[in-house]
C-alpha positions in Angstrom: 12.6 -21.5 -25.6 11.4 -21.3 -21.1 8.1 -18.9 -20.7 7.6 -17.1 -17.0 5.6 -18.3 -15.9 2.2 -16.2 -14.0 3.5 -15.6 -10.8 0.0 -14.9 -9.0 1.6 -13.9 -5.1 2.7 -12.2 -7.2 0.1 -10.5 -8.1 -2.6 -10.6 -4.8 0.5 -8.4 -3.2 -0.1 -6.3 -6.1 -3.9 -5.9 -6.0 -3.4 -5.4 -1.9 -1.3 -2.3 -2.2 -3.6 -1.3 -5.5 -6.8 -1.3 -2.5 -4.1 0.3 -0.1 -2.9 3.2 -2.5 -7.1 3.5 -3.3 -6.9 5.1 0.8 -4.6 7.5 0.0 -6.0 8.6 -2.1 -9.4 9.2 -1.2 -8.4 9.9 2.3 -4.5 12.0 2.0 -6.7 15.4 1.5 -8.7 15.1 4.4 -5.1 14.0 6.4 -2.6 16.5 5.5 -5.5 19.3 3.9 -7.0 19.3 7.2 -7.2 22.8 9.5 -9.5 23.3 12.0 -10.7 21.7 15.2 -9.1 18.2 16.2 -12.1 15.9 15.6 -12.3 12.5 16.8 -13.7 11.8 13.1 -9.9 13.4 11.5 -7.2 11.3 14.7 -9.6 8.6 12.9 -8.6 8.9 9.4 -5.0 9.3 10.7 -4.8 6.2 12.4 -6.0 4.7 9.3 -3.9 6.2 6.4 -0.7 5.2 9.0 -2.0 2.5 9.8 -2.3 1.4 5.9 1.0 3.3 5.1 2.3 0.1 7.4 0.2 -1.5 5.2 2.2 -0.3 1.3 5.2 -1.0 3.1 5.2 -3.9 3.9 3.3 -4.4 0.4 6.5 -3.0 -1.2 8.6 -5.8 1.1 6.7 -8.7 -0.1 6.1 -7.9 -3.9 10.1 -7.0 -4.0 10.3 -10.5 -3.1 8.0 -11.8 -5.6 10.5 -9.6 -8.2 12.6 -12.2 -9.9 15.4 -10.0 -10.8 15.7 -9.0 -6.9 16.3 -12.9 -6.3 19.8 -13.2 -8.5 23.7 -11.8 -7.7 
């Protein structure tokens, strides 16, 4: 019986995605539930949020490549 080896890279990518997801959960309400004057702090939150989303998209692509099922035809 063949065994499935631990995919350390996949686990690393998943961990990175989880950290970014936690950031989104923490700051998402500040970015999307804002009403008032646009301050430098708000602009920084939105800029950081945008960067994290880009990073998460890259994480998802990397994660998908680590799933063996997606590599088969």
